[in-house]
PAZADO-671988 format. One line per field, with one value per residue (C-alpha): residue number from 1; x, y, z. Coordinates in nm, 3 decimals. Layout:
<recs>
num c(NUM, ...)
east c(X, ...)
north c(Y, ...)
up c(Z, ...)
</recs>
This chain:
<recs>
num c(1, 2, 3, 4, 5, 6, 7, 8, 9, 10, 11, 12, 13, 14, 15, 16, 17, 18, 19, 20, 21, 22, 23, 24, 25, 26, 27, 28, 29, 30, 31, 32, 33, 34, 35, 36, 37, 38, 39, 40, 41, 42, 43, 44, 45, 46, 47, 48, 49, 50, 51, 52, 53, 54, 55, 56, 57, 58, 59, 60, 61, 62, 63, 64, 65, 66, 67, 68, 69, 70, 71, 72, 73, 74, 75, 76)
east c(0.752, 0.869, 0.644, 0.691, 0.882, 0.628, 0.720, 0.425, 0.400, 0.117, 0.016, -0.179, -0.149, -0.248, -0.089, -0.130, -0.011, 0.079, -0.011, 0.109, 0.060, 0.217, 0.065, -0.182, -0.126, -0.368, -0.322, -0.517, -0.589, -0.537, -0.891, -0.811, -1.024, -0.901, -0.820, -0.712, -0.624, -0.481, -0.336, -0.025, -0.075, 0.237, 0.305, -0.041, -0.220, -0.573, -0.754, -0.978, -1.109, -1.099, -1.241, -1.374, -1.224, -0.890, -0.705, -0.456, -0.208, -0.007, 0.285, 0.340, 0.684, 0.839, 0.613, 0.526, 0.191, 0.090, -0.194, -0.359, -0.584, -0.797, -0.881, -1.250, -1.278, -1.152, -1.423, -1.369)
north c(0.371, 0.012, -0.242, -0.624, -0.605, -0.389, -0.031, 0.201, 0.536, 0.773, 1.044, 1.309, 1.679, 1.711, 1.559, 1.208, 0.956, 0.593, 0.350, -0.005, -0.313, -0.658, -0.693, -0.412, -0.055, 0.223, 0.543, 0.843, 1.163, 1.509, 1.505, 1.189, 0.973, 0.623, 0.650, 0.296, 0.003, -0.326, -0.637, -0.826, -1.195, -1.377, -1.245, -1.104, -0.783, -0.773, -0.444, -0.406, -0.053, 0.246, 0.598, 0.834, 0.740, 0.618, 0.442, 0.157, 0.007, -0.292, -0.410, -0.768, -0.785, -0.522, -0.538, -0.162, -0.032, 0.310, 0.485, 0.782, 0.975, 1.243, 1.577, 1.551, 1.927, 1.914, 1.826, 1.711)
up c(0.628, 0.617, 0.822, 0.821, 0.496, 0.316, 0.215, 0.276, 0.096, 0.171, -0.072, 0.121, 0.133, 0.497, 0.811, 0.896, 1.168, 1.158, 1.437, 1.434, 1.656, 1.593, 1.249, 1.199, 1.050, 1.096, 0.906, 1.046, 0.846, 0.986, 1.139, 1.332, 1.118, 1.003, 0.633, 0.601, 0.828, 0.706, 0.866, 0.737, 0.757, 0.625, 0.280, 0.235, 0.314, 0.427, 0.399, 0.703, 0.656, 0.426, 0.438, 0.174, -0.164, -0.036, -0.306, -0.250, -0.488, -0.395, -0.595, -0.500, -0.670, -0.461, -0.163, -0.194, -0.083, -0.192, -0.025, -0.183, 0.059, -0.102, 0.050, 0.132, 0.093, -0.280, -0.528, -0.880)
</recs>
């Protein structure tokens, strides 16, 4: 998905949904819980919420955001 010039890639085994407003993105996991929410402010991203051990990588050169949502039922 591309949003406000940022490419957003989600790595998650289950189903997920994107919800967007003018400058905010919510990604919900298959249980309907917010896995991450962030806000685009100019050329910056403000992370406003994460769930579980959600990992976020942001490549500022390419404006790519990678979101890694773990399956809460898988234990390491």
